[in-house]
N, C-alpha and C positions, 0 to 999 in steps of 0.2 A: 527447449531451449530456442529452437528455430522460431516457434510461434511467439516467443517473447521478443526475439530481435525483429521479427516482422511487425509485431505490435509497437515496438518503439519506433520503428521506421514510419508507421501509419500515424503515430502520436506526432512525431516530428512534422509530418505532412499535413496534418489535420489543422483547421482553422482554430483559433482560440474561441471562436463563437460557433456553437454547433447549430446549423441550419435545420438539420433533420431531428426528429424525435429520437430519444435514446430507446434502446431495446430493453423491453421489459420481459424477461423470461426467466421465472424462478427455477425451473429445472436446469437451465443453462448456468445460472448462478450457482446453483448447488454443485454441478460438475466443475466449474471454474474454482469454486472454493476447495473442493477435494484435491484437485490437481495442484493448485498453488501451495495449499497447506502441506501436502506431502513434499513437494519439491522445495519450497521455502524452508520449512523446518529441518529438512535433511542437511541443508548447508547453512543453517542458522542465521537466516534473514527473516524479518518479520513478514513479508509478503506483499506488502503495500508497494514495494519496489516493482513487483511483477504485476500486481493488480491494476495499478494506475494506468500504465500504457495500454493494457488490455480494455479497461473501460472507455478510455478516450478513443484509441485507435479502432476498436471493433464494435463496441456498444454505443458509441456516439455520445458519451456522457460529457457534460462540461468539466473542465479540469479541477475546478474547486469541488464539484461534487464527487469526482473519482477520489480525490485526495482525502475527502471526508470518509468516504467508504473504505478506503485503504486503511485509515486510522482505526476505524470500527473493526475491521478485519484483524487488525494486529492485537486488539484486546483478546480475541478468542485464540489466536495462534500462539500468544504469548502465555496465556493461562494454561493451555494445554501443554505447552512446552515446559512450563515450570512444574506442573504436577508430574509429568513424565520423567523430568531429570531428577526431581526430588524423591520419587519413588525408586529410582535407580541409584540413589545416593551419590550422584556426581555433580551436585549443585553446592557451590560455595555461597551460603545464604548471607554472610556478612558482606561479601564483595557485591553480591547481586543486589542487596538492598541498597547500597550506596549508589551504585549505577542507576537502579531503578528510580530512586527519589530524585537523582540529578536529572534523569530524563523527563520527569514530570515537569520541571521547570523549563527544560528545553521545548516540550510539547506546547506549553502555554505561550512561550515566545514565538515559536514557529507558527502557531495558529494565529496569533496577533499580527505577525508580519504577513501572513497569507491573505488576511482580510484587508490589509492596507495596500496590497499589491494589485496592480491592474492584471487581468486574466492573460494577456499575451506575455508580459514579464514573468508572471508566475509559471507559465508554461515553459518559457525559455530556462528559468531556474531550475525546473524539474529535469529538463533535457540535460543541462550541464551536470546535474547530480548523477 
């Protein structure tokens, strides 16, 4: 939790234009994925909320690239969460399907808005959330 709070602080302080090259380290990405996957799924969030500030604040990714990676991460965490909850018979498929289909429309709207938003405003909107 401390790392995430510090990452959000660094995210807040970072420029919306990254001047340094982003850090490309597959073993580090793997470790981050395990930690965020473990923590995020245990409290029921998708993980992008944690991944985006880490990618921008520590790994020097552009905000839009970090958001895209976060959305990609959510595909895997949601799929594994679905199978886990379904196997333990604690998933309401009918309600989940309604929320899931509605979220697809929300994702399309969000992606459309993100592409039309200037990077600085996009970063500020993420910080508000």
